[in-house]
C-alpha positions in Angstrom: 62.5 -64.4 -184.9 61.8 -67.4 -187.2 58.1 -68.1 -187.8 58.1 -71.6 -186.1 59.7 -70.1 -183.0 57.3 -67.1 -183.0 54.4 -69.5 -183.3 55.6 -71.7 -180.5 56.2 -68.7 -178.2 52.8 -67.3 -178.9 51.1 -70.7 -178.3 53.0 -71.1 -175.1 51.9 -67.7 -173.8 48.3 -68.3 -174.7 48.0 -71.7 -173.1 49.9 -70.7 -169.9 47.6 -67.8 -169.2 44.3 -68.6 -167.4 41.1 -66.8 -168.1 40.2 -64.0 -165.7 38.2 -65.1 -162.7 34.5 -65.0 -163.5 33.3 -64.5 -160.0 33.5 -60.8 -159.5 33.2 -58.7 -156.3 29.7 -59.1 -154.9 29.0 -62.4 -156.6 27.8 -65.3 -154.4 30.5 -67.9 -154.0 29.3 -71.5 -154.5 29.4 -73.5 -151.3 31.1 -76.9 -151.5 32.3 -79.8 -149.3 35.6 -81.5 -150.4 38.0 -84.1 -149.1 41.6 -83.2 -148.4 44.4 -83.1 -146.0 46.0 -81.0 -143.3 49.3 -81.9 -141.7 49.1 -85.3 -143.6 45.7 -86.2 -142.0 42.6 -86.7 -144.0 39.7 -84.2 -143.5 36.4 -83.1 -144.9 36.1 -79.3 -145.5 32.9 -77.4 -145.8 33.0 -73.8 -147.1 29.7 -73.0 -145.5 31.0 -74.2 -142.1 34.3 -72.2 -142.5 32.4 -69.0 -143.3 30.6 -69.1 -140.0 34.0 -68.4 -138.3 35.0 -65.5 -140.6 36.2 -64.8 -144.1 37.7 -67.6 -146.3 40.7 -67.3 -148.6 40.1 -69.9 -151.2 43.1 -70.3 -153.6 43.1 -72.6 -156.5 46.4 -74.0 -157.7 47.3 -76.1 -160.8 49.1 -79.1 -159.4 50.5 -80.2 -156.1 54.2 -80.5 -155.8 55.1 -78.4 -158.8 57.5 -75.4 -158.5 54.9 -72.5 -158.6 52.4 -74.3 -156.4 55.1 -75.1 -153.8 56.1 -71.5 -153.7 52.5 -70.4 -153.3 51.8 -73.0 -150.5 54.9 -71.9 -148.6 54.0 -68.2 -148.9 50.5 -68.9 -147.5 52.0 -71.1 -144.7 54.4 -68.4 -143.8 51.6 -65.8 -143.6 49.0 -67.9 -141.9 49.4 -66.0 -138.6 48.5 -62.8 -140.3 45.3 -64.4 -141.8 44.4 -66.0 -138.5 44.8 -62.6 -136.8 42.0 -61.4 -139.1 39.9 -64.5 -138.3 40.4 -65.8 -141.9 40.6 -69.4 -142.9 43.0 -70.3 -145.8 42.3 -73.3 -148.0 44.0 -74.5 -151.2 42.1 -76.5 -153.8 43.5 -78.3 -156.8 42.1 -80.5 -159.6 45.6 -81.6 -160.6 48.1 -84.0 -159.1 45.6 -85.1 -156.4 47.8 -88.0 -155.3 50.4 -85.5 -154.0 48.1 -83.7 -151.6 48.7 -85.7 -148.5 52.5 -85.3 -148.9 52.5 -81.6 -149.5 50.0 -80.9 -146.7 52.6 -82.0 -144.1 55.9 -80.9 -145.9 57.7 -78.1 -144.1 58.8 -76.7 -147.4 55.2 -76.4 -148.5 52.0 -76.1 -146.4 53.7 -77.2 -143.2 50.3 -78.5 -142.0 49.1 -74.9 -141.4 46.0 -75.1 -143.7 44.0 -77.7 -145.6 44.6 -78.6 -149.2 41.6 -80.1 -150.9 41.0 -82.4 -153.8 38.7 -81.3 -156.6 38.5 -84.4 -158.9 37.3 -83.6 -162.3 37.6 -79.8 -161.6 34.0 -79.6 -160.6 34.4 -76.8 -158.1 37.1 -75.1 -160.2 34.5 -74.9 -163.0 32.0 -73.2 -160.7 34.6 -70.6 -159.8 35.8 -70.3 -163.4 39.3 -71.3 -162.2 40.2 -73.7 -165.1 43.7 -73.9 -166.6 43.3 -73.2 -170.3 46.1 -75.7 -171.3 44.7 -78.5 -169.1 41.0 -78.1 -168.7 40.8 -80.8 -166.1 43.2 -78.8 -163.8 42.6 -75.7 -161.8 44.4 -72.5 -162.6 46.0 -70.1 -160.1 43.1 -68.0 -158.9 42.6 -66.7 -155.3 39.3 -65.5 -153.8 38.4 -63.8 -150.6 34.9 -64.8 -149.5 33.1 -63.0 -146.7 31.0 -64.5 -144.0 27.9 -63.6 -146.0 29.1 -65.8 -148.9 29.9 -62.9 -151.2 33.1 -62.6 -153.2 35.1 -59.8 -151.7 38.2 -60.1 -153.9 39.3 -62.2 -156.9 42.8 -62.4 -158.3 44.1 -64.5 -161.2 47.7 -64.7 -162.2 49.9 -67.7 -162.8 52.8 -66.0 -161.0 52.3 -67.1 -157.4 54.2 -64.2 -155.9 51.3 -61.8 -155.2 48.5 -64.1 -154.2 49.2 -63.8 -150.5 49.6 -60.0 -150.5 46.5 -59.6 -152.7 44.3 -61.7 -150.4 45.7 -60.5 -147.1 45.1 -56.9 -148.2 41.5 -57.7 -149.1 40.9 -59.6 -145.8 42.3 -56.7 -143.8 39.7 -54.3 -145.4 36.8 -56.4 -144.1 34.7 -55.2 -141.2 33.4 -58.0 -139.1 34.4 -60.6 -141.7 31.7 -59.5 -144.1 
């Protein structure tokens, strides 16, 4: 491979890979309240209030209405019944492409209105969760957390490929006893 091509490939690989999630199992998940949408309707979401009902699956995604994020949203929407059977709340949070949230929240090829998607302007919450995209530090990366009723991180998973985030978080939720 020619040197310029090798350098470009290496740079692409480095900038496309997010850092590992900083919040490890047992860490306290920072509470937050954010604005967002569900089924195209505006809402205010409080993590502390959601935790009272059971575990919370908090997944960060880079940008609304992008190929990987659309796949991930559709996969969570398709599995929402399995999460609800475990008394788990699913929420998506992005610091990128905020103007697209209302549209994707209602789109049947994406969230289908089945769970809230929240806006994180300036990536303030993503920074607290160390879920920042290396190539675009004002955008969130693709990191999923399972947070117990007690506010502790039960599971963290970071990978730009969206295909395993649902299975990773659903498996973690199913291992909880009483939502803790």
